[in-house]
Steps between C-alpha positions, in 0.01 A plus 500: 500500500891536513688822493621457135135466383402809712792689343410407157140614547612820662722581217208457270313762701308293753490729808352224714806287437724786588288548822574141593873558448474822709327308775782239499775767534344800668604421853860410409538817291349722777738342758792553278407864449435546873843377588663719233308812559444499874136593540166350409347775286805528278509126459127476414558778235823338357353153482192635326717688251713189450193297416383779250841491336480127475155503344610764255820316402351157508466470125876557467583237773688204370508192726888463485489576856223416737205729548574539860855617426387747248238630744752534788740689269206746421423534870868557583541769237171668612625507851828651388300772322302559821807518710646771268173688517489452880854641523408809308180548704707452826711793413185704520292333770551299819442127470184362671710249711287199449698176572566243219310221664294693739198316627593137429344275760732311737459123520609509870267322746578718808582865569873433601566285201315745274711784628825304452395393152398856411828633620681244292281571193551873532877452523488279186287758315739782605805292387318405171414863444845617565644273222575668167219431249681247289576291809160537646337389171690175488389425855141572415500314180675178653380497866167644475381432141691162466621569152769264353835652406415487133190703531669742729765560251240557238304747728807687581654476158836368624680163493419216745861541650418862567175401674682254717768747580245768599308260699803389704595860562143579589477236749837592648401870526178409649667275769745778591209751532308259715796431728561870531148550624561235760311207348633169371215455245530533121475282191703184536605298197 
């Protein structure tokens, strides 16, 4: 069954159809939340909240944009809400210090290569985390999620030109940060 059919059934109250949509997007939405929020627990909570919001708002969804674009927008807004809450909490409590991508396995075949790959990946993570949220988000949506410019523009609620401009600035900033950390790696395009 195609996405449009599942969407129609879900809008009519078929929770199994919505569950199929959830299964299709849960990993992507979780990863987006993890990159935006910086830790697994908040990302899990935000992704869950985004899906609850999507389920509650499904009857109002009009397929002028794609379902995935609509869902990404909900997830981005939910993450922004979490970041605001986190900022307020951080004024009162110390952060837990969990890394954004902590625990991802390295594909390196030997210890030396694994160490070098891990160092490069950690440098990239640090550089990505140091980017302003607007720039980090375009890198995530384009490079990690593979969204086309038009979908990115819809998710971010900006023009395609603004998306391209932000992506260019984000890549340039990322390259600068990577060079300043002593590594030549970074997104090339």
